[in-house]
N, CA, C and O of each residue as an XYZ file, in Angstrom:
852
protein
N      27.279    153.660     64.449
C      26.956    154.905     65.137
C      28.166    155.367     65.942
O      28.851    154.558     66.568
N      28.425    156.678     65.920
C      29.565    157.230     66.630
C      29.309    157.162     68.137
O      28.284    157.661     68.603
N      30.219    156.553     68.911
C      29.992    156.448     70.360
C      30.146    157.799     71.055
O      30.911    158.657     70.615
N      29.411    157.966     72.136
C      29.556    159.162     72.964
C      30.676    158.952     73.974
O      30.959    157.828     74.388
N      31.302    160.052     74.358
C      32.336    160.033     75.387
C      31.968    161.021     76.479
O      31.367    162.056     76.192
N      32.314    160.724     77.725
C      32.068    161.688     78.797
C      32.866    162.966     78.560
O      33.982    162.924     78.041
N      32.290    164.090     78.940
C      32.971    165.377     78.786
C      32.574    166.292     79.936
O      31.543    166.092     80.577
N      33.408    167.300     80.188
C      33.117    168.322     81.186
C      33.215    169.686     80.529
O      34.134    169.936     79.750
N      32.277    170.568     80.835
C      32.242    171.895     80.235
C      32.346    172.961     81.314
O      31.738    172.829     82.376
N      33.101    174.003     81.054
C      33.166    175.142     81.954
C      32.112    176.154     81.537
O      32.103    176.630     80.402
N      31.222    176.477     82.471
C      30.138    177.403     82.154
C      30.284    178.741     82.875
O      29.335    179.523     82.921
N      31.447    179.009     83.432
C      31.683    180.269     84.126
C      31.234    180.209     85.571
O      30.385    179.398     85.942
N      31.819    181.084     86.386
C      31.447    181.127     87.788
C      31.715    179.827     88.520
O      30.978    179.457     89.434
N      32.776    179.131     88.118
C      33.156    177.854     88.736
C      32.126    176.746     88.514
O      32.134    175.745     89.230
N      31.250    176.912     87.542
C      30.265    175.877     87.221
C      30.863    174.934     86.177
O      31.294    175.366     85.108
N      30.881    173.658     86.500
C      31.365    172.627     85.580
C      30.196    171.715     85.251
O      29.540    171.190     86.150
N      29.936    171.527     83.971
C      28.783    170.753     83.526
C      29.194    169.354     83.068
O      30.202    169.174     82.384
N      28.400    168.390     83.459
C      28.550    167.017     82.998
C      27.936    166.899     81.607
O      26.843    167.412     81.368
N      28.625    166.229     80.692
C      28.139    166.159     79.311
C      28.534    164.841     78.658
O      29.363    164.088     79.169
N      27.913    164.594     77.514
C      28.252    163.463     76.658
C      28.454    164.012     75.254
O      27.603    164.729     74.728
N      29.591    163.668     74.652
C      30.002    164.237     73.378
C      30.266    163.134     72.365
O      30.904    162.130     72.681
N      29.771    163.324     71.144
C      30.059    162.398     70.042
C      30.500    163.217     68.837
O      29.773    164.103     68.388
N      31.683    162.927     68.312
C      32.218    163.678     67.173
C      32.694    162.697     66.110
O      33.693    162.007     66.314
N      31.994    162.624     64.978
C      32.447    161.740     63.901
C      33.673    162.324     63.211
O      33.935    163.520     63.340
N      34.424    161.514     62.487
C      35.563    162.042     61.732
C      35.097    163.105     60.737
O      34.080    162.937     60.064
N      35.843    164.184     60.656
C      35.567    165.264     59.698
C      34.133    165.799     59.846
O      33.450    166.039     58.851
N      33.699    165.977     61.066
C      32.350    166.517     61.299
C      32.244    167.911     60.700
O      33.119    168.754     60.897
N      31.165    168.142     59.969
C      30.941    169.438     59.337
C      29.842    170.240     60.017
O      29.619    171.401     59.673
N      29.159    169.638     60.969
C      28.083    170.335     61.680
C      27.823    169.602     62.991
O      28.183    168.435     63.147
N      27.191    170.306     63.931
C      26.918    169.687     65.214
C      25.641    170.203     65.839
O      25.153    171.277     65.488
N      25.098    169.424     66.776
C      23.836    169.752     67.441
C      24.018    169.675     68.953
O      24.464    168.655     69.479
N      23.671    170.751     69.647
C      23.594    170.772     71.102
C      22.157    170.454     71.499
O      21.216    170.936     70.870
N      21.988    169.646     72.537
C      20.649    169.200     72.950
C      20.424    169.573     74.413
O      21.216    169.212     75.283
N      19.332    170.301     74.676
C      19.006    170.795     76.014
C      17.850    169.986     76.610
O      16.844    169.747     75.943
N      18.002    169.571     77.861
C      17.032    168.679     78.493
C      15.885    169.444     79.179
O      15.946    170.667     79.302
N      14.855    168.734     79.620
C      13.701    169.394     80.248
C      14.012    169.934     81.650
O      15.152    169.875     82.112
N      12.993    170.454     82.306
C      13.157    171.277     83.512
C      13.925    170.558     84.626
O      13.541    169.467     85.049
N      15.008    171.176     85.095
C      15.814    170.559     86.145
C      15.061    170.328     87.457
O      15.376    169.388     88.186
N      14.085    171.158     87.763
C      13.379    171.033     89.037
C      12.274    169.979     89.003
O      11.636    169.711     90.021
N      12.051    169.386     87.836
C      11.011    168.357     87.706
C      11.583    167.055     87.161
O      10.901    166.307     86.461
N      12.832    166.800     87.490
C      13.445    165.525     87.121
C      14.112    165.492     85.761
O      14.558    164.430     85.327
N      14.193    166.613     85.080
C      14.805    166.625     83.753
C      16.312    166.464     83.811
O      16.975    167.067     84.655
N      16.853    165.652     82.916
C      18.303    165.512     82.782
C      18.641    165.009     81.388
O      17.748    164.749     80.582
N      19.922    164.875     81.110
C      20.349    164.513     79.757
C      20.080    163.053     79.409
O      20.264    162.649     78.260
N      19.644    162.252     80.391
C      19.292    160.867     80.120
C      17.816    160.705     79.770
O      17.354    159.585     79.555
N      17.082    161.789     79.712
C      15.670    161.739     79.345
C      15.516    161.033     77.988
O      16.305    161.287     77.079
N      14.522    160.158     77.836
C      14.374    159.401     76.586
C      14.214    160.269     75.337
O      14.677    159.891     74.261
N      13.570    161.416     75.468
C      13.427    162.308     74.309
C      14.787    162.880     73.921
O      15.129    162.928     72.739
N      15.558    163.310     74.906
C      16.906    163.839     74.643
C      17.776    162.770     73.987
O      18.489    163.044     73.022
N      17.710    161.567     74.513
C      18.507    160.478     73.954
C      18.085    160.171     72.518
O      18.930    159.911     71.662
N      16.787    160.200     72.258
C      16.299    159.931     70.897
C      16.797    160.994     69.912
O      17.197    160.669     68.794
N      16.771    162.252     70.325
C      17.285    163.322     69.464
C      18.759    163.076     69.160
O      19.200    163.205     68.018
N      19.507    162.723     70.192
C      20.941    162.470     69.998
C      21.175    161.311     69.035
O      22.044    161.381     68.166
N      20.403    160.260     69.195
C      20.587    159.079     68.350
C      20.356    159.378     66.875
O      21.142    158.958     66.026
N      19.291    160.094     66.566
C      18.995    160.323     65.149
C      19.993    161.307     64.530
O      20.314    161.206     63.346
N      20.479    162.256     65.329
C      21.471    163.187     64.795
C      22.807    162.494     64.563
O      23.471    162.743     63.556
N      23.203    161.628     65.489
C      24.444    160.883     65.322
C      24.363    159.951     64.115
O      25.354    159.755     63.412
N      23.189    159.379     63.876
C      23.016    158.495     62.720
C      23.245    159.235     61.404
O      23.553    158.617     60.384
N      23.096    160.549     61.430
C      23.350    161.374     60.245
C      24.784    161.887     60.214
O      25.126    162.745     59.401
N      25.625    161.354     61.109
C      27.039    161.716     61.207
C      27.233    163.172     61.596
O      28.182    163.823     61.160
N      26.325    163.674     62.421
C      26.488    164.984     63.019
C      27.158    164.835     64.375
O      26.920    163.857     65.084
N      27.989    165.793     64.736
C      28.514    165.840     66.093
C      27.375    166.214     67.037
O      26.510    167.014     66.679
N      27.370    165.648     68.226
C      26.312    165.955     69.194
C      26.910    166.196     70.569
O      27.953    165.648     70.925
N      26.213    167.040     71.333
C      26.583    167.266     72.718
C      25.299    167.433     73.523
O      24.528    168.366     73.297
N      25.080    166.521     74.462
C      24.002    166.675     75.434
C      24.649    166.860     76.793
O      25.742    166.349     77.037
N      23.995    167.573     77.666
C      24.645    167.945     78.922
C      23.594    168.123     80.007
O      22.407    168.289     79.724
N      24.048    168.086     81.245
C      23.188    168.381     82.380
C      23.328    169.849     82.756
O      24.435    170.349     82.955
N      22.190    170.533     82.850
C      22.220    171.902     83.342
C      22.818    171.945     84.747
O      22.883    170.930     85.440
N      23.246    173.121     85.148
C      23.826    173.316     86.484
C      22.898    172.785     87.577
O      21.688    173.008     87.557
N      23.511    172.071     88.537
C      22.745    171.518     89.634
C      22.094    170.178     89.348
O      21.409    169.631     90.212
N      22.295    169.637     88.151
C      21.688    168.362     87.764
C      22.779    167.302     87.622
O      23.839    167.563     87.051
N      22.512    166.111     88.143
C      23.499    165.038     88.036
C      24.823    165.445     88.645
O      24.882    165.867     89.800
N      25.889    165.318     87.862
C      27.217    165.684     88.352
C      27.617    167.102     87.967
O      28.766    167.491     88.174
N      26.697    167.877     87.413
C      26.988    169.277     87.111
C      26.954    170.090     88.402
O      26.043    169.931     89.214
N      27.931    170.949     88.590
C      27.981    171.768     89.799
C      27.034    172.959     89.676
O      26.415    173.179     88.635
N      26.938    173.716     90.762
C      26.074    174.889     90.760
C      24.654    174.556     91.175
O      24.357    173.433     91.584
N      23.787    175.542     91.064
C      22.377    175.395     91.414
C      21.512    175.951     90.298
O      21.974    176.726     89.460
N      20.258    175.547     90.302
C      19.324    175.981     89.274
C      19.348    177.496     89.118
O      19.327    178.230     90.107
N      19.392    177.961     87.867
C      19.560    179.385     87.591
C      18.330    180.088     87.075
O      18.439    181.187     86.530
N      17.141    179.482     87.230
C      15.873    180.117     86.854
C      15.850    180.578     85.397
O      15.170    181.548     85.062
N      16.584    179.893     84.541
C      16.596    180.226     83.120
C      17.826    181.008     82.702
O      18.401    180.730     81.649
N      18.245    181.985     83.506
C      19.422    182.791     83.159
C      20.691    181.939     83.206
O      21.493    181.962     82.272
N      20.870    181.191     84.289
C      22.042    180.329     84.391
C      22.054    179.252     83.327
O      23.112    178.898     82.806
N      20.884    178.730     83.002
C      20.791    177.673     81.997
C      21.122    178.196     80.600
O      21.607    177.443     79.756
N      20.865    179.469     80.354
C      21.300    180.048     79.083
C      22.821    180.101     79.008
O      23.398    179.856     77.948
N      23.473    180.418     80.118
C      24.933    180.378     80.152
C      25.432    178.966     79.857
O      26.416    178.779     79.141
N      24.737    177.974     80.419
C      25.126    176.578     80.188
C      25.025    176.219     78.705
O      25.926    175.591     78.149
N      23.936    176.617     78.079
C      23.745    176.293     76.660
C      24.778    176.996     75.789
O      25.265    176.423     74.814
N      25.109    178.221     76.132
C      26.159    178.920     75.370
C      27.504    178.216     75.526
O      28.268    178.093     74.568
N      27.781    177.756     76.742
C      29.024    177.015     76.965
C      29.032    175.718     76.154
O      30.075    175.310     75.642
N      27.877    175.076     76.040
C      27.775    173.846     75.259
C      28.031    174.107     73.776
O      28.712    173.322     73.116
N      27.493    175.194     73.256
C      27.754    175.548     71.854
C      29.242    175.802     71.630
O      29.815    175.337     70.645
N      29.861    176.535     72.542
C      31.298    176.801     72.430
C      32.100    175.499     72.447
O      33.015    175.313     71.645
N      31.751    174.608     73.361
C      32.488    173.354     73.497
C      32.331    172.467     72.274
O      33.292    171.839     71.830
N      31.117    172.414     71.727
C      30.892    171.567     70.559
C      31.599    172.141     69.338
O      32.185    171.396     68.552
N      31.547    173.450     69.176
C      32.243    174.076     68.045
C      33.738    173.770     68.089
O      34.355    173.480     67.064
N      34.306    173.840     69.282
C      35.740    173.564     69.437
C      36.051    172.089     69.193
O      36.998    171.763     68.477
N      35.256    171.198     69.788
C      35.526    169.764     69.673
C      35.356    169.264     68.247
O      36.121    168.420     67.780
N      34.344    169.792     67.556
C      34.046    169.322     66.200
C      34.786    170.124     65.140
O      34.836    169.715     63.980
N      35.359    171.256     65.519
C      36.076    172.081     64.552
C      35.163    172.667     63.496
O      35.541    172.769     62.329
N      33.944    173.058     63.906
C      32.989    173.606     62.953
C      32.263    174.799     63.557
O      32.073    174.877     64.770
N      31.867    175.711     62.709
C      31.043    176.840     63.161
C      29.597    176.665     62.701
O      28.765    177.544     62.927
N      29.294    175.536     62.056
C      27.912    175.265     61.650
C      27.249    174.434     62.752
O      27.524    173.244     62.904
N      26.379    175.082     63.507
C      25.770    174.444     64.667
C      24.256    174.552     64.615
O      23.692    175.409     63.934
N      23.626    173.669     65.347
C      22.180    173.741     65.571
C      21.951    173.483     67.053
O      22.821    172.954     67.745
N      20.774    173.863     67.529
C      20.449    173.610     68.928
C      19.026    173.072     69.001
O      18.110    173.590     68.363
N      18.871    172.032     69.788
C      17.565    171.396     69.981
C      17.265    171.375     71.471
O      18.174    171.245     72.292
N      16.001    171.501     71.816
C      15.634    171.440     73.218
C      14.259    170.838     73.394
O      13.396    170.947     72.523
N      14.072    170.208     74.525
C      12.804    169.557     74.848
C      12.189    170.223     76.067
O      12.843    170.345     77.102
N      10.932    170.658     75.955
C      10.177    171.278     77.034
C      10.906    172.533     77.528
O      11.153    173.437     76.729
N      11.255    172.619     78.805
C      12.037    173.752     79.308
C      13.281    173.959     78.447
O      13.668    175.095     78.173
N      13.903    172.867     78.024
C      15.077    172.962     77.178
C      14.792    173.625     75.844
O      15.678    174.253     75.264
N      13.559    173.494     75.345
C      13.181    174.173     74.102
C      13.192    175.680     74.292
O      13.606    176.419     73.399
N      12.733    176.140     75.464
C      12.755    177.576     75.762
C      14.187    178.092     75.803
O      14.492    179.139     75.232
N      15.065    177.354     76.482
C      16.465    177.754     76.536
C      17.076    177.745     75.138
O      17.819    178.659     74.780
N      16.766    176.716     74.344
C      17.286    176.643     72.978
C      16.816    177.828     72.142
O      17.587    178.374     71.354
N      15.560    178.228     72.308
C      15.032    179.366     71.558
C      15.734    180.656     71.946
O      16.086    181.456     71.079
N      15.941    180.867     73.241
C      16.589    182.093     73.716
C      18.041    182.166     73.265
O      18.493    183.205     72.783
N      18.770    181.070     73.422
C      20.191    181.075     73.100
C      20.427    180.977     71.595
O      21.250    181.701     71.035
N      19.695    180.072     70.954
C      19.891    179.883     69.522
C      19.546    181.103     68.699
O      20.142    181.337     67.648
N      18.588    181.884     69.169
C      18.156    183.057     68.408
C      19.187    184.179     68.443
O      19.099    185.129     67.666
N      20.168    184.071     69.347
C      21.151    185.151     69.514
C      22.555    184.760     69.075
O      23.469    185.583     69.127
N      22.737    183.529     68.648
C      24.072    183.038     68.299
C      24.181    182.891     66.787
O      23.443    182.119     66.175
N      25.100    183.634     66.196
C      25.229    183.647     64.736
C      25.630    182.296     64.167
O      25.396    182.031     62.987
N      26.234    181.433     64.988
C      26.667    180.123     64.497
C      25.505    179.155     64.342
O      25.635    178.152     63.640
N      24.382    179.427     64.975
C      23.253    178.488     64.985
C      22.470    178.620     63.677
O      21.844    179.644     63.401
N      22.527    177.548     62.885
C      21.882    177.558     61.572
C      20.453    177.048     61.610
O      19.691    177.290     60.675
N      20.071    176.340     62.680
C      18.730    175.760     62.752
C      18.397    175.461     64.209
O      19.283    175.250     65.037
N      17.085    175.448     64.505
C      16.612    175.156     65.852
C      15.554    174.061     65.799
O      14.820    173.933     64.819
N      15.488    173.274     66.871
C      14.407    172.291     67.025
C      13.799    172.476     68.409
O      14.480    172.339     69.425
N      12.517    172.789     68.430
C      11.790    173.032     69.673
C      10.805    171.883     69.865
O       9.789    171.802     69.174
N      11.113    171.007     70.800
C      10.306    169.809     71.019
C       9.412    170.033     72.230
O       9.894    170.344     73.319
N       8.100    169.873     72.033
C       7.116    170.082     73.104
C       7.322    171.413     73.806
O       7.438    171.446     75.031
N       7.370    172.507     73.062
C       7.564    173.808     73.718
C       6.399    174.095     74.661
O       5.249    174.092     74.222
N       6.664    174.342     75.942
C       5.575    174.574     76.898
C       5.026    175.995     76.766
O       5.381    176.888     77.536
N       4.168    176.180     75.793
C       3.655    177.509     75.462
C       2.801    178.094     76.572
O       2.606    179.308     76.622
N       2.286    177.253     77.467
C       1.489    177.750     78.583
C       2.353    178.357     79.677
O       1.840    179.030     80.570
N       3.673    178.123     79.616
C       4.555    178.567     80.700
C       5.589    179.606     80.267
O       5.997    180.441     81.075
N       6.018    179.565     79.000
C       7.121    180.414     78.568
C       6.802    181.118     77.245
O       5.994    180.642     76.448
N       7.456    182.258     77.036
C       7.311    183.040     75.813
C       8.406    182.615     74.824
O       9.594    182.668     75.141
N       7.994    182.201     73.644
C       8.944    181.758     72.625
C       9.126    182.785     71.509
O       9.589    182.444     70.421
N       8.768    184.026     71.773
C       8.874    185.072     70.759
C      10.290    185.403     70.363
O      10.496    186.118     69.382
N      11.297    184.898     71.107
C      12.693    185.192     70.785
C      13.075    184.734     69.390
O      13.986    185.295     68.780
N      12.389    183.720     68.878
C      12.781    183.212     67.557
C      12.490    184.218     66.448
O      12.963    184.045     65.325
N      11.722    185.260     66.741
C      11.476    186.327     65.756
C      12.791    186.949     65.313
O      12.930    187.356     64.159
N      13.758    187.024     66.225
C      15.018    187.677     65.900
C      15.972    186.829     65.089
O      16.983    187.342     64.610
N      15.688    185.549     64.917
C      16.623    184.657     64.243
C      16.179    184.284     62.835
O      16.959    184.374     61.887
N      14.948    183.873     62.705
C      14.390    183.447     61.429
C      15.197    182.339     60.775
O      15.328    182.295     59.551
N      15.736    181.446     61.593
C      16.449    180.273     61.089
C      15.458    179.133     60.922
O      14.436    179.109     61.609
N      15.732    178.181     60.023
C      14.842    177.026     59.886
C      14.616    176.358     61.234
O      15.564    175.960     61.912
N      13.363    176.242     61.608
C      13.019    175.770     62.950
C      11.973    174.672     62.876
O      10.946    174.815     62.212
N      12.245    173.578     63.566
C      11.243    172.533     63.762
C      10.532    172.805     65.077
O      11.182    173.033     66.098
N       9.204    172.785     65.063
C       8.412    172.814     66.293
C       7.553    171.559     66.283
O       6.711    171.381     65.403
N       7.767    170.693     67.260
C       7.048    169.416     67.305
C       6.364    169.251     68.645
O       6.950    169.532     69.691
N       5.122    168.795     68.612
C       4.413    168.530     69.862
C       3.401    167.415     69.625
O       3.093    167.059     68.488
N       2.898    166.882     70.722
C       1.862    165.865     70.638
C       0.488    166.504     70.701
O       0.313    167.574     71.283
N      -0.473    165.847     70.103
C      -1.839    166.385     70.106
C      -2.502    166.259     71.469
O      -3.558    166.847     71.699
N      -1.892    165.497     72.378
C      -2.451    165.323     73.724
C      -1.555    165.950     74.789
O      -1.542    165.504     75.936
N      -0.813    166.976     74.410
C       0.117    167.636     75.329
C      -0.578    168.810     76.015
O      -0.888    169.796     75.348
N      -0.835    168.740     77.337
C      -1.533    169.823     78.014
C      -0.690    171.084     78.170
O      -1.235    172.163     78.407
N       0.628    170.966     78.042
C       1.509    172.119     78.190
C       1.755    172.828     76.853
O       2.336    173.912     76.804
N       1.304    172.196     75.789
C       1.415    172.779     74.451
C       0.100    172.505     73.722
O       0.061    171.708     72.785
N      -0.985    173.171     74.159
C      -2.305    172.895     73.568
C      -2.312    173.110     72.055
O      -1.655    174.016     71.543
N      -3.057    172.273     71.357
C      -3.057    172.303     69.894
C      -3.382    173.683     69.346
O      -2.740    174.141     68.401
N      -4.367    174.349     69.925
C      -4.748    175.670     69.421
C      -3.611    176.673     69.607
O      -3.328    177.466     68.709
N      -2.963    176.638     70.767
C      -1.831    177.530     71.015
C      -0.676    177.207     70.083
O      -0.020    178.110     69.564
N      -0.425    175.912     69.867
C       0.673    175.492     68.990
C       0.438    175.990     67.563
O       1.365    176.470     66.911
N      -0.772    175.878     67.091
C      -1.049    176.303     65.715
C      -0.956    177.813     65.567
O      -0.494    178.305     64.538
N      -1.387    178.555     66.581
C      -1.236    180.012     66.536
C       0.241    180.396     66.549
O       0.675    181.284     65.814
N       0.998    179.714     67.392
C       2.430    180.010     67.504
C       3.148    179.755     66.181
O       3.860    180.630     65.688
N       2.972    178.584     65.610
C       3.697    178.245     64.385
C       3.220    179.065     63.195
O       3.992    179.317     62.270
N       1.955    179.486     63.205
C       1.442    180.303     62.101
C       2.077    181.691     62.078
O       2.097    182.350     61.039
N       2.593    182.133     63.222
C       3.213    183.462     63.306
C       4.539    183.535     62.567
O       4.965    184.613     62.155
N       5.191    182.392     62.400
C       6.562    182.385     61.910
C       6.682    181.456     60.696
O       6.696    180.236     60.863
N       6.769    182.000     59.495
C       6.786    181.164     58.287
C       7.971    180.212     58.197
O       7.909    179.214     57.478
N       9.036    180.505     58.908
C      10.224    179.646     58.850
C      10.153    178.469     59.826
O      11.080    177.663     59.906
N       9.060    178.379     60.555
C       8.865    177.267     61.486
C       8.077    176.150     60.805
O       7.003    176.390     60.254
N       8.609    174.938     60.845
C       7.901    173.769     60.329
C       7.193    173.085     61.490
O       7.855    172.559     62.385
N       5.853    173.079     61.497
C       5.136    172.441     62.602
C       4.934    170.949     62.348
O       4.630    170.533     61.230
N       5.104    170.162     63.390
C       4.824    168.730     63.327
C       3.982    168.384     64.549
O       4.419    168.576     65.683
N       2.781    167.877     64.320
C       1.920    167.416     65.404
C       1.884    165.889     65.362
O       1.526    165.293     64.346
N       2.256    165.275     66.468
C       2.316    163.822     66.538
C       1.045    163.318     67.209
O       0.804    163.550     68.394
N       0.255    162.633     66.424
C      -1.080    162.229     66.860
C      -1.034    161.342     68.104
O      -0.356    160.315     68.127
N      -1.761    161.756     69.124
C      -1.888    160.960     70.330
C      -0.757    161.087     71.326
O      -0.844    160.537     72.423
N       0.311    161.802     70.974
C       1.457    161.916     71.882
C       1.145    162.905     72.997
O       0.517    163.939     72.772
N       1.597    162.568     74.213
C       1.487    163.497     75.328
C       2.803    164.279     75.439
O       3.641    164.223     74.539
N       2.976    165.002     76.539
C       4.172    165.835     76.692
C       5.447    164.996     76.763
O       6.537    165.489     76.474
N       5.306    163.730     77.149
C       6.472    162.880     77.357
C       6.740    161.931     76.189
O       7.731    161.201     76.198
N       5.861    161.939     75.184
C       6.013    161.117     73.985
C       6.081    159.624     74.306
O       6.778    158.866     73.633
N       5.348    159.212     75.345
C       5.282    157.786     75.648
C       4.745    157.023     74.439
O       3.668    157.338     73.933
N       5.485    156.033     73.981
C       5.068    155.243     72.833
C       5.154    155.962     71.501
O       4.734    155.422     70.478
N       5.695    157.179     71.497
C       5.736    157.982     70.269
C       7.143    158.490     69.954
O       7.299    159.459     69.211
N       8.158    157.847     70.510
C       9.518    158.309     70.256
C       9.951    158.073     68.812
O      10.769    158.819     68.273
N       9.396    157.023     68.184
C       9.797    156.763     66.792
C       9.348    157.895     65.856
O      10.181    158.435     65.129
N       8.061    158.271     65.849
C       7.681    159.376     64.958
C       8.347    160.693     65.320
O       8.616    161.510     64.440
N       8.616    160.910     66.600
C       9.356    162.109     66.976
C      10.752    162.079     66.369
O      11.218    163.076     65.817
N      11.415    160.934     66.472
C      12.739    160.809     65.882
C      12.737    161.027     64.384
O      13.667    161.621     63.839
N      11.699    160.551     63.712
C      11.597    160.764     62.266
C      11.493    162.249     61.940
O      12.101    162.712     60.975
N      10.730    163.000     62.730
C      10.583    164.438     62.509
C      11.910    165.159     62.728
O      12.279    166.037     61.949
N      12.622    164.786     63.785
C      13.915    165.409     64.069
C      14.931    165.060     62.982
O      15.700    165.919     62.552
N      14.935    163.812     62.539
C      15.867    163.398     61.492
C      15.614    164.165     60.198
O      16.561    164.559     59.518
N      14.358    164.377     59.857
C      14.039    165.129     58.639
C      14.537    166.562     58.748
O      15.114    167.097     57.802
N      14.311    167.192     59.917
C      14.819    168.550     60.158
C      16.339    168.593     60.030
O      16.881    169.469     59.357
N      17.027    167.648     60.674
C      18.482    167.644     60.657
C      19.028    167.404     59.251
O      20.012    168.018     58.838
N      18.378    166.509     58.534
C      18.812    166.194     57.173
C      18.687    167.421     56.272
O      19.564    167.691     55.451
N      17.595    168.156     56.433
C      17.319    169.308     55.567
C      18.142    170.542     55.922
O      18.572    171.283     55.038
N      18.357    170.759     57.215
C      18.857    172.070     57.640
C      20.176    172.065     58.403
O      20.777    173.120     58.606
N      20.634    170.884     58.830
C      21.848    170.836     59.650
C      22.955    170.040     58.987
O      24.105    170.479     58.974
N      22.630    168.877     58.437
C      23.635    167.974     57.894
C      24.417    168.642     56.751
O      23.917    169.553     56.091
N      25.642    168.173     56.533
C      26.450    168.718     55.431
C      25.669    168.735     54.128
O      25.026    167.754     53.753
N      25.739    169.882     53.440
C      25.000    170.033     52.190
C      23.643    170.644     52.377
O      22.999    171.016     51.396
N      23.170    170.766     53.638
C      21.872    171.374     53.876
C      21.917    172.860     53.511
O      22.940    173.529     53.656
N      20.785    173.342     53.037
C      20.689    174.753     52.674
C      19.543    175.399     53.423
O      19.292    176.593     53.258
């Protein structure tokens, strides 16, 4: 597995983000990973974020996970979604430069899924999106209408922030979204990281990895 290295990203306005970067030799694609809500303990060390990174790296994809502004060693303060979109755009720019590729994907967990949907839907370099436990009770994910890129939407059947009925209505609206419901998983995927990783790996293999169409 390709080791991660510490990295720093400039996100504008004197904001410097703490990050971890892994770039395999001759990387042909890369994945940016956005963590859950900064005001509720979310950071790039979250087990779901780490699991996403691990399965993508195992496929020899370049990866970049980072702390949003105001989290960990990242400077600045919470940006109520607007600042975090700037952070995600900076992460895409940094990964594209480090990996030498314009074929990118973006994945996000919970609040990070909302940021990934907003940013990924507007960036021409983003070939695929992964929305993990999208909190449909809190945020509008209609931005993906503008992208129509292959999208994984994964949630647990016991997730109160992504109720099954809401999840099925959401995914039914968009034919390019592949829904995955993980039986018995809650919002945090306690005891369910393996099946979540399998779902992410399948998405990455099909839509992100070299040769994906």
